[in-house]
Residue frames as a rotation matrix with the C-alpha (Angstrom) as fourth column:
MET 1
0.570 0.821 -0.020 0.04
0.821 -0.570 0.025 0.02
0.009 -0.031 -0.999 0.00
SER 2
-0.247 -0.683 0.687 1.39
0.672 -0.632 -0.387 3.35
0.698 0.366 0.615 -1.00
LEU 3
-0.246 0.013 -0.969 1.86
0.884 -0.406 -0.230 6.06
-0.397 -0.914 0.088 1.55
ILE 4
-0.983 -0.088 -0.160 1.36
0.008 -0.896 0.444 8.79
-0.182 0.435 0.882 -1.04
LYS 5
-0.147 0.989 -0.012 -2.22
0.709 0.097 -0.699 10.12
-0.690 -0.111 -0.715 -1.10
PRO 6
-0.288 0.084 0.954 -3.68
0.841 -0.454 0.294 12.10
0.458 0.887 0.061 -3.95
LEU 7
-0.993 -0.111 0.049 -4.28
0.085 -0.925 -0.371 15.78
0.087 -0.364 0.927 -3.31
LEU 8
-0.399 0.917 0.018 -7.96
-0.914 -0.397 -0.080 15.53
-0.067 -0.048 0.997 -4.18
LEU 9
-0.008 0.494 0.870 -10.45
-0.392 0.798 -0.457 12.73
-0.920 -0.345 0.187 -3.88
GLN 10
-0.443 -0.113 -0.889 -10.36
-0.886 0.208 0.415 10.09
0.138 0.971 -0.193 -6.64
GLY 11
-0.793 0.077 -0.605 -12.03
-0.084 0.969 0.233 6.79
0.604 0.236 -0.762 -7.50
HIS 12
-0.222 0.747 -0.627 -14.41
0.761 0.534 0.368 5.34
0.610 -0.395 -0.687 -4.82
ALA 13
-0.592 -0.050 -0.805 -14.01
0.705 -0.517 -0.486 8.31
-0.392 -0.854 0.342 -2.53
LEU 14
-0.958 0.277 -0.076 -15.85
-0.280 -0.842 0.461 10.51
0.064 0.463 0.884 -5.03
GLU 15
-0.418 0.832 -0.366 -18.89
-0.020 0.394 0.919 8.24
0.908 0.391 -0.148 -4.79
LEU 16
-0.684 0.200 -0.701 -19.30
0.728 0.246 -0.640 8.50
0.045 -0.949 -0.314 -1.00
PRO 17
0.333 0.889 0.314 -22.46
0.805 -0.441 0.397 10.36
0.491 0.121 -0.863 -0.05
VAL 18
-0.670 -0.507 0.543 -22.32
0.247 -0.841 -0.482 13.94
0.701 -0.189 0.688 0.98
ARG 19
-0.470 0.537 -0.701 -23.90
0.823 -0.021 -0.568 15.18
-0.319 -0.844 -0.432 4.22
PRO 20
0.095 0.568 0.818 -26.66
0.775 -0.558 0.297 17.58
0.625 0.605 -0.493 3.13
GLY 21
0.866 0.175 -0.468 -26.11
0.461 -0.640 0.614 19.69
-0.192 -0.748 -0.635 6.20
TRP 22
-0.063 -0.967 -0.249 -22.52
0.572 -0.239 0.785 20.29
-0.818 -0.093 0.568 5.20
VAL 23
-0.432 -0.003 0.902 -23.60
0.866 -0.280 0.414 21.46
0.252 0.960 0.124 1.69
ARG 24
0.581 0.756 0.301 -26.01
0.618 -0.651 0.441 23.96
0.529 -0.070 -0.846 3.26
LEU 25
0.702 -0.404 -0.587 -23.33
0.428 -0.420 0.800 25.11
-0.570 -0.813 -0.122 5.75
ALA 26
-0.370 -0.893 0.257 -20.71
0.746 -0.121 0.655 25.53
-0.553 0.434 0.711 3.06
LEU 27
-0.181 0.384 0.905 -23.19
0.813 -0.460 0.358 27.54
0.554 0.801 -0.229 0.89
LEU 28
0.829 0.512 -0.225 -24.16
0.529 -0.587 0.613 29.67
0.182 -0.627 -0.757 3.93
LEU 29
0.287 -0.850 -0.442 -20.46
0.536 -0.240 0.809 30.37
-0.794 -0.469 0.387 4.69
ALA 30
-0.536 -0.465 0.705 -19.87
0.839 -0.201 0.506 31.29
-0.093 0.862 0.498 1.01
VAL 31
0.358 0.704 0.614 -22.83
0.661 -0.655 0.366 33.75
0.660 0.275 -0.700 1.18
LEU 32
0.864 -0.074 -0.497 -21.36
0.401 -0.495 0.771 35.28
-0.304 -0.866 -0.398 4.38
VAL 33
-0.194 -0.977 -0.092 -17.90
0.626 -0.196 0.755 35.64
-0.755 0.088 0.650 2.82
THR 34
-0.320 0.123 0.939 -19.45
0.873 -0.346 0.343 37.21
0.367 0.930 0.004 -0.25
TRP 35
0.634 0.707 0.312 -21.34
0.512 -0.687 0.516 39.71
0.579 -0.168 -0.798 1.95
LEU 36
0.197 -0.613 -0.765 -18.22
0.886 -0.222 0.406 40.74
-0.419 -0.758 0.500 3.85
PRO 37
0.943 0.094 -0.318 -17.29
-0.017 -0.944 -0.330 44.50
-0.331 0.317 -0.889 3.38
TRP 38
0.235 -0.885 0.402 -14.28
0.933 0.322 0.164 43.96
-0.274 0.336 0.901 1.16
PRO 39
-0.151 -0.393 -0.907 -12.19
0.129 -0.918 0.376 47.06
-0.980 -0.060 0.190 0.35
GLU 40
0.774 0.542 -0.327 -13.11
-0.208 -0.271 -0.940 48.67
-0.598 0.796 -0.097 -2.97
ALA 41
0.112 -0.805 -0.583 -9.52
-0.973 -0.207 0.100 48.25
-0.201 0.556 -0.806 -4.22
MET 42
-0.763 -0.413 0.496 -9.88
-0.384 0.908 0.167 44.44
-0.520 -0.063 -0.852 -3.88
ALA 43
0.127 0.971 0.201 -13.30
-0.317 0.232 -0.920 44.19
-0.940 0.053 0.338 -5.44
TRP 44
0.429 0.097 -0.898 -12.13
-0.894 -0.095 -0.437 43.86
-0.128 0.991 0.046 -9.02
TRP 45
-0.363 -0.602 -0.711 -10.03
-0.679 0.694 -0.241 40.75
0.639 0.395 -0.660 -8.45
LEU 46
-0.594 0.183 0.783 -11.98
-0.683 0.399 -0.611 39.20
-0.425 -0.898 -0.112 -5.59
PRO 47
-0.901 0.289 -0.324 -13.50
-0.040 0.687 0.725 35.84
0.432 0.667 -0.608 -6.83
ASP 48
-0.006 0.961 0.277 -17.17
-0.878 -0.137 0.458 35.11
0.478 -0.240 0.845 -6.41
PHE 49
-0.857 -0.426 0.289 -16.82
-0.514 0.694 -0.503 32.60
0.014 -0.580 -0.814 -3.52
LEU 50
-0.072 0.932 0.354 -20.63
-0.550 0.259 -0.794 31.85
-0.832 -0.252 0.494 -3.61
LEU 51
0.599 0.276 -0.751 -20.36
-0.801 0.219 -0.558 30.87
0.010 0.936 0.352 -7.31
MET 52
-0.331 -0.831 -0.446 -17.30
-0.761 0.515 -0.395 28.77
0.558 0.209 -0.803 -6.76
THR 53
-0.807 0.115 0.579 -18.89
-0.430 0.557 -0.710 26.89
-0.404 -0.823 -0.400 -3.81
LEU 54
0.242 0.969 -0.052 -22.18
-0.646 0.121 -0.754 26.51
-0.724 0.216 0.655 -5.69
LEU 55
0.430 -0.127 -0.894 -20.39
-0.843 0.299 -0.448 25.04
0.324 0.946 0.021 -8.73
TYR 56
-0.715 -0.699 -0.024 -18.39
-0.626 0.655 -0.425 22.68
0.312 -0.289 -0.905 -6.58
TRP 57
-0.648 0.501 0.573 -21.49
-0.275 0.548 -0.790 21.28
-0.710 -0.670 -0.217 -4.86
THR 58
0.453 0.733 -0.507 -23.45
-0.766 0.030 -0.642 21.24
-0.456 0.679 0.576 -8.08
TRP 59
0.012 -0.535 -0.845 -20.74
-0.800 0.502 -0.330 18.92
0.600 0.680 -0.422 -9.42
ARG 60
-0.884 -0.464 -0.064 -20.29
-0.328 0.712 -0.621 16.76
0.334 -0.527 -0.781 -6.32
ALA 61
-0.744 0.668 -0.031 -23.86
0.449 0.466 -0.763 16.70
-0.495 -0.581 -0.646 -4.89
PRO 62
-0.914 0.365 0.177 -26.35
-0.070 -0.571 0.818 17.72
0.400 0.735 0.547 -7.63
MET 63
-0.112 0.920 -0.375 -29.29
0.691 0.344 0.636 16.60
0.714 -0.188 -0.674 -5.55
GLN 64
0.144 0.092 -0.985 -28.43
0.934 -0.343 0.105 19.11
-0.328 -0.935 -0.135 -2.83
ALA 65
-0.074 -0.196 -0.978 -27.21
-0.133 -0.970 0.204 22.00
-0.988 0.145 0.046 -5.03
GLY 66
-0.318 0.018 0.948 -28.44
0.877 0.385 0.286 22.36
-0.360 0.923 -0.138 -8.56
ILE 67
-0.652 0.040 0.757 -30.06
0.536 -0.682 0.497 24.85
0.537 0.730 0.423 -10.87
GLY 68
0.466 0.879 0.103 -32.88
0.493 -0.355 0.794 25.78
0.735 -0.319 -0.599 -8.45
ILE 69
0.574 -0.342 -0.744 -30.48
0.713 -0.240 0.659 26.55
-0.404 -0.909 0.106 -5.62
ALA 70
-0.587 -0.776 0.232 -28.29
0.786 -0.476 0.395 28.43
-0.196 0.414 0.889 -8.09
PHE 71
-0.194 0.570 0.799 -31.28
0.511 -0.636 0.578 30.57
0.837 0.520 -0.168 -9.07
LEU 72
0.783 0.548 -0.294 -32.19
0.508 -0.290 0.811 31.32
0.359 -0.785 -0.505 -5.47
LEU 73
0.257 -0.762 -0.595 -28.66
0.750 -0.231 0.620 32.17
-0.610 -0.605 0.512 -4.52
GLY 74
-0.600 -0.386 0.701 -28.37
0.769 -0.519 0.372 34.33
0.220 0.763 0.608 -7.66
LEU 75
0.357 0.817 0.454 -31.46
0.480 -0.577 0.661 36.23
0.801 -0.018 -0.598 -6.52
LEU 76
0.741 -0.175 -0.649 -29.76
0.617 -0.206 0.760 36.82
-0.267 -0.963 -0.045 -3.16
THR 77
-0.298 -0.955 -0.001 -26.71
0.828 -0.259 0.497 38.05
-0.474 0.147 0.868 -4.93
ASP 78
-0.278 0.331 0.902 -28.82
0.699 -0.574 0.426 40.36
0.659 0.749 -0.072 -7.08
VAL 79
0.775 0.628 0.064 -30.30
0.381 -0.546 0.747 41.95
0.504 -0.555 -0.662 -3.94
ASP 80
0.522 -0.646 -0.556 -26.96
0.681 -0.077 0.729 42.14
-0.514 -0.759 0.400 -2.17
ARG 81
-0.543 -0.834 0.094 -25.16
0.701 -0.389 0.598 43.88
-0.462 0.391 0.796 -5.00
GLY 82
-0.026 0.609 -0.793 -28.08
-0.049 -0.793 -0.607 46.03
-0.998 0.023 0.050 -6.03
ALA 83
-0.947 -0.319 -0.040 -28.06
-0.090 0.145 0.985 44.57
-0.309 0.936 -0.166 -9.55
LEU 84
-0.345 0.834 -0.431 -30.93
-0.879 -0.127 0.460 44.06
0.329 0.538 0.776 -11.87
LEU 85
-0.080 0.393 0.916 -33.16
-0.728 0.605 -0.323 41.55
-0.681 -0.693 0.238 -10.25
GLY 86
0.839 0.418 0.348 -32.62
-0.120 0.766 -0.632 38.22
-0.531 0.488 0.693 -12.08
GLY 87
0.629 -0.651 -0.425 -29.22
-0.710 -0.260 -0.655 38.98
0.316 0.714 -0.625 -13.65
TYR 88
-0.493 -0.806 0.328 -27.07
-0.868 0.433 -0.242 36.98
0.053 -0.404 -0.913 -11.28
ALA 89
0.062 0.560 0.826 -29.89
-0.473 0.745 -0.470 34.43
-0.879 -0.362 0.311 -10.91
PHE 90
0.910 0.300 -0.284 -29.77
-0.374 0.307 -0.875 33.84
-0.176 0.903 0.392 -14.60
SER 91
0.285 -0.899 -0.332 -25.97
-0.764 -0.004 -0.645 33.65
0.578 0.437 -0.688 -14.80
TYR 92
-0.471 -0.397 0.788 -25.66
-0.822 0.522 -0.228 31.37
-0.320 -0.755 -0.572 -11.78
SER 93
0.408 0.659 0.632 -28.33
-0.339 0.752 -0.565 29.06
-0.848 0.017 0.530 -13.13
LEU 94
0.846 -0.177 -0.504 -26.60
-0.478 0.169 -0.862 28.94
0.237 0.970 0.059 -16.54
ALA 95
-0.157 -0.985 0.076 -23.27
-0.896 0.109 -0.431 28.14
0.416 -0.136 -0.899 -14.80
ALA 96
-0.261 0.154 0.953 -24.92
-0.651 0.701 -0.292 25.35
-0.713 -0.697 -0.083 -12.73
TYR 97
0.813 0.578 0.076 -26.45
-0.317 0.548 -0.774 23.90
-0.489 0.605 0.628 -15.90
ALA 98
0.494 -0.716 -0.493 -23.03
-0.696 0.014 -0.718 23.98
0.521 0.698 -0.491 -17.63
VAL 99
-0.468 -0.701 0.538 -21.46
-0.884 0.356 -0.304 22.12
0.022 -0.617 -0.786 -14.67
LEU 100
0.159 0.633 0.757 -24.23
-0.495 0.715 -0.494 19.53
-0.854 -0.296 0.427 -14.67
ARG 101
0.913 0.144 -0.383 -23.64
-0.409 0.279 -0.869 18.96
-0.018 0.950 0.313 -18.36
MET 102
0.176 -0.959 -0.223 -19.86
-0.632 0.063 -0.772 18.46
0.754 0.277 -0.595 -17.66
ARG 103
0.496 0.010 0.868 -20.36
-0.858 0.161 0.488 16.43
-0.135 -0.987 0.088 -14.45
VAL 104
0.920 -0.134 0.369 -19.35
0.127 0.991 0.045 13.01
-0.371 0.006 0.929 -15.72
ARG 105
0.628 -0.723 0.288 -16.49
0.311 -0.106 -0.945 14.41
0.714 0.683 0.158 -17.79
LEU 106
0.347 -0.551 0.759 -15.08
-0.700 -0.690 -0.181 16.31
0.624 -0.468 -0.626 -14.78
GLY 107
0.765 0.021 0.644 -14.86
-0.540 0.567 0.622 13.15
-0.352 -0.823 0.445 -12.72
GLY 108
0.876 -0.434 0.213 -12.36
0.483 0.767 -0.423 11.71
0.020 0.473 0.881 -15.21
PHE 109
0.394 -0.749 0.532 -9.75
0.118 -0.533 -0.838 14.46
0.911 0.393 -0.122 -14.74
ASP 110
-0.267 -0.530 -0.805 -7.25
0.950 -0.004 -0.313 15.26
0.163 -0.848 0.504 -12.07
TRP 111
0.283 0.479 -0.831 -7.54
0.725 -0.674 -0.142 18.66
-0.628 -0.562 -0.538 -10.31
ILE 112
-0.629 -0.518 -0.579 -5.65
-0.018 -0.735 0.678 20.54
-0.777 0.437 0.453 -13.00
GLY 113
-0.919 0.280 0.277 -7.94
0.351 0.266 0.898 19.18
0.177 0.923 -0.343 -15.67
ARG 114
0.040 0.945 -0.326 -11.01
0.999 -0.037 0.014 20.07
0.001 -0.326 -0.945 -13.70
ALA 115
0.000 -0.095 -0.995 -9.75
0.383 -0.920 0.088 23.56
-0.924 -0.381 0.036 -13.19
VAL 116
-0.920 -0.365 -0.140 -9.09
-0.004 -0.348 0.937 23.91
-0.391 0.863 0.319 -16.96
HIS 117
-0.639 0.734 0.229 -12.58
0.653 0.360 0.666 22.66
0.406 0.576 -0.710 -17.81
LEU 118
0.260 0.797 -0.545 -14.23
0.957 -0.289 0.033 24.92
-0.131 -0.530 -0.838 -15.26
ALA 119
-0.625 -0.592 -0.509 -12.23
0.510 -0.803 0.308 28.02
-0.591 -0.068 0.804 -16.13
PRO 120
-0.840 0.330 0.431 -14.57
0.273 -0.431 0.860 28.95
0.470 0.840 0.272 -19.04
VAL 121
0.139 0.955 -0.263 -17.60
0.732 0.080 0.677 28.70
0.667 -0.286 -0.688 -16.79
LEU 122
0.219 -0.156 -0.963 -15.92
0.878 -0.400 0.264 30.81
-0.426 -0.903 0.050 -14.11
LEU 123
-0.806 -0.554 -0.212 -14.90
0.389 -0.763 0.515 33.41
-0.447 0.333 0.830 -16.69
VAL 124
-0.720 0.577 0.386 -18.13
0.382 -0.134 0.914 33.53
0.579 0.806 -0.124 -18.59
THR 125
0.048 0.816 -0.577 -20.42
0.966 0.108 0.233 33.91
0.252 -0.568 -0.783 -15.57
PRO 126
-0.104 -0.057 -0.993 -19.17
0.554 -0.833 -0.011 37.38
-0.826 -0.551 0.118 -14.47
ALA 127
-0.981 -0.188 -0.052 -19.07
0.055 -0.522 0.851 38.42
-0.187 0.832 0.522 -18.16
LEU 128
-0.467 0.877 0.109 -22.74
0.638 0.249 0.728 37.42
0.612 0.410 -0.677 -18.49
ALA 129
0.238 0.524 -0.818 -23.69
0.930 -0.365 0.037 39.35
-0.279 -0.770 -0.574 -15.31
LEU 130
-0.541 -0.489 -0.684 -21.70
0.273 -0.871 0.408 42.34
-0.796 0.034 0.605 -16.62
LEU 131
-0.946 0.237 0.219 -23.55
0.173 -0.202 0.964 42.24
0.273 0.950 0.150 -19.98
ILE 132
-0.101 0.971 -0.218 -26.89
0.872 0.192 0.451 41.98
0.479 -0.144 -0.866 -18.25
GLY 133
0.090 0.008 -0.996 -26.03
0.745 -0.665 0.062 44.92
-0.661 -0.747 -0.066 -16.00
GLU 134
-0.824 -0.463 -0.326 -24.80
0.145 -0.729 0.669 46.94
-0.547 0.505 0.668 -19.02
ALA 135
-0.719 0.625 0.305 -28.02
0.454 0.090 0.886 46.18
0.526 0.776 -0.349 -20.96
SER 136
0.211 0.854 -0.476 -30.12
0.945 -0.052 0.324 47.34
0.252 -0.518 -0.818 -18.05
GLY 137
0.469 -0.040 0.882 -28.28
0.153 -0.980 -0.125 50.64
0.870 0.194 -0.454 -17.75
PHE 138
0.958 -0.121 -0.262 -26.37
0.261 -0.021 0.965 49.94
-0.122 -0.992 0.011 -14.55
HIS 139
0.631 -0.773 0.058 -22.88
-0.277 -0.295 -0.914 50.29
0.724 0.561 -0.400 -16.26
PRO 140
0.948 -0.310 0.068 -20.84
0.064 0.398 0.915 48.05
-0.310 -0.863 0.398 -14.00
ASP 141
0.379 -0.900 -0.215 -17.15
-0.779 -0.436 0.451 48.16
-0.500 -0.004 -0.866 -13.87
ALA 142
0.744 -0.059 -0.666 -15.40
-0.489 0.632 -0.602 46.00
0.456 0.773 0.441 -16.55
TRP 143
-0.381 -0.909 0.166 -12.60
-0.781 0.220 -0.584 45.15
0.495 -0.353 -0.794 -14.11
TYR 144
0.211 0.551 0.808 -15.11
-0.870 0.482 -0.102 42.79
-0.445 -0.681 0.581 -12.54
LEU 145
0.832 0.069 -0.551 -14.15
-0.409 0.748 -0.523 40.28
0.376 0.660 0.650 -15.25
ALA 146
-0.218 -0.968 -0.121 -10.80
-0.611 0.232 -0.757 39.74
0.762 -0.091 -0.642 -13.50
SER 147
-0.148 0.214 0.965 -12.67
-0.929 0.304 -0.210 38.06
-0.339 -0.928 0.154 -10.71
GLY 148
0.895 0.440 -0.070 -13.44
-0.431 0.813 -0.392 35.16
-0.116 0.381 0.917 -13.06
LEU 149
0.331 -0.858 -0.392 -9.75
-0.291 0.302 -0.908 34.68
0.897 0.415 -0.150 -13.70
THR 150
-0.450 -0.480 0.753 -9.01
-0.833 -0.078 -0.547 34.75
0.322 -0.874 -0.365 -9.96
ALA 151
0.383 0.691 0.613 -11.82
-0.821 0.558 -0.116 32.21
-0.422 -0.459 0.782 -9.34
ALA 152
0.883 -0.048 -0.467 -10.35
-0.269 0.765 -0.585 29.87
0.385 0.642 0.663 -11.96
VAL 153
-0.102 -0.993 -0.058 -6.89
-0.389 0.093 -0.916 30.11
0.916 -0.071 -0.396 -10.29
LEU 154
-0.539 -0.027 0.842 -8.34
-0.840 -0.051 -0.540 29.57
0.057 -0.998 0.005 -6.80
TRP 155
0.418 0.826 -0.378 -10.62
-0.802 0.531 0.273 26.69
0.426 0.189 0.885 -7.86
PRO 156
0.059 -0.400 -0.915 -8.19
0.064 0.916 -0.396 23.83
0.996 -0.035 0.080 -6.99
GLY 157
-0.883 -0.425 0.201 -7.67
-0.123 -0.205 -0.971 25.29
0.454 -0.882 0.129 -3.49
LEU 158
-0.276 0.882 0.382 -11.43
-0.959 -0.230 -0.164 25.54
-0.057 -0.411 0.910 -2.81
ALA 159
0.489 0.460 -0.741 -11.93
-0.562 0.816 0.136 21.98
0.667 0.350 0.658 -4.15
TRP 160
-0.430 -0.725 -0.538 -9.14
0.102 0.554 -0.826 20.72
0.897 -0.410 -0.164 -1.89
VAL 161
-0.875 0.132 0.466 -10.85
-0.480 -0.368 -0.796 22.30
0.067 -0.920 0.385 1.16
LEU 162
0.036 0.996 0.084 -14.29
-0.995 0.044 -0.094 21.06
-0.097 -0.080 0.992 0.26
ASP 163
0.192 -0.034 -0.981 -13.04
-0.447 0.887 -0.118 17.61
0.874 0.461 0.155 -0.68
GLY 164
-0.708 -0.622 -0.336 -11.72
0.031 0.448 -0.894 17.03
0.706 -0.643 -0.297 2.82
THR 165
-0.861 0.478 0.171 -14.96
-0.319 -0.249 -0.914 17.84
-0.395 -0.842 0.367 4.51
GLY 166
-0.201 0.950 -0.238 -18.62
-0.923 -0.265 -0.280 16.78
-0.329 0.163 0.930 4.36
ARG 167
-0.101 0.162 -0.982 -18.25
-0.638 0.747 0.189 13.16
0.764 0.645 0.028 3.20
VAL 168
0.768 0.334 0.546 -19.42
-0.620 0.601 0.504 10.15
-0.160 -0.726 0.669 5.07
SER 169
-0.272 -0.962 0.030 -16.29
-0.906 0.267 0.328 8.05
-0.323 0.062 -0.944 5.61
SER 170
-0.157 0.177 -0.972 -16.14
-0.654 0.719 0.236 4.66
0.740 0.673 0.003 3.81
HIS 171
-0.943 -0.194 -0.270 -15.90
0.072 0.675 -0.734 2.95
0.325 -0.712 -0.623 7.22
VAL 172
-0.620 0.784 0.027 -19.23
-0.331 -0.230 -0.915 4.44
-0.711 -0.577 0.403 8.31
GLU 173
-0.038 0.616 -0.787 -20.76
-0.999 -0.039 0.018 3.65
-0.020 0.787 0.617 4.85
THR 174
-0.480 -0.194 -0.855 -19.70
-0.361 0.933 -0.009 -0.01
0.800 0.304 -0.518 4.97
SER 175
-0.984 0.154 -0.089 -21.02
0.146 0.410 -0.900 -0.35
-0.103 -0.899 -0.426 8.56
ARG 176
-0.396 0.892 -0.219 -24.34
-0.679 -0.445 -0.584 1.12
-0.618 -0.082 0.782 7.49
SER 177
0.019 0.421 -0.907 -24.71
-0.920 0.363 0.149 -1.19
0.392 0.831 0.394 4.51
GLY 178
-0.760 -0.315 -0.569 -23.74
-0.091 0.918 -0.386 -4.15
0.643 -0.241 -0.726 6.68
ALA 179
-0.886 0.445 0.131 -26.47
-0.156 -0.020 -0.988 -3.27
-0.437 -0.895 0.087 9.22
LEU 180
-0.246 0.858 -0.452 -29.21
-0.959 -0.283 -0.016 -3.46
-0.142 0.429 0.892 6.64
């Protein structure tokens, strides 16, 4: 048995069930981090932690976080940022749909491959929100697009943190199945 463990979950560990309470807690924490009063100078490169967390759980636990949850969290983001109501809801829902379409393919890649495949989604989502804001007359700052690049770079770190938490261990799972 090798002592070297992979950085992120692979194989059977990906199939372990996720605690629904942990998904909710992680999304709540992401909402709270998004609502923190960040300095204006950091706002242009600060990633959308809520979107990143939502996309992670949409990929890993689509029954707990999917397009409906993405829409509701997008509405919350619309209200928080004072944007056109439905702009973030639409872009988050579209991002969740894209991740659901790529879900099986993402499982076949290592963490770098997953980051490369998710980078377009993380880059297009703020661009879509920017276009919706521009079309509605809000004229948002175009530097907001840099947050998508930062999110793509930080994705492996977030996945590493969320991979290490929230899963029922294989020992607990086998004892549960043996008790049936």
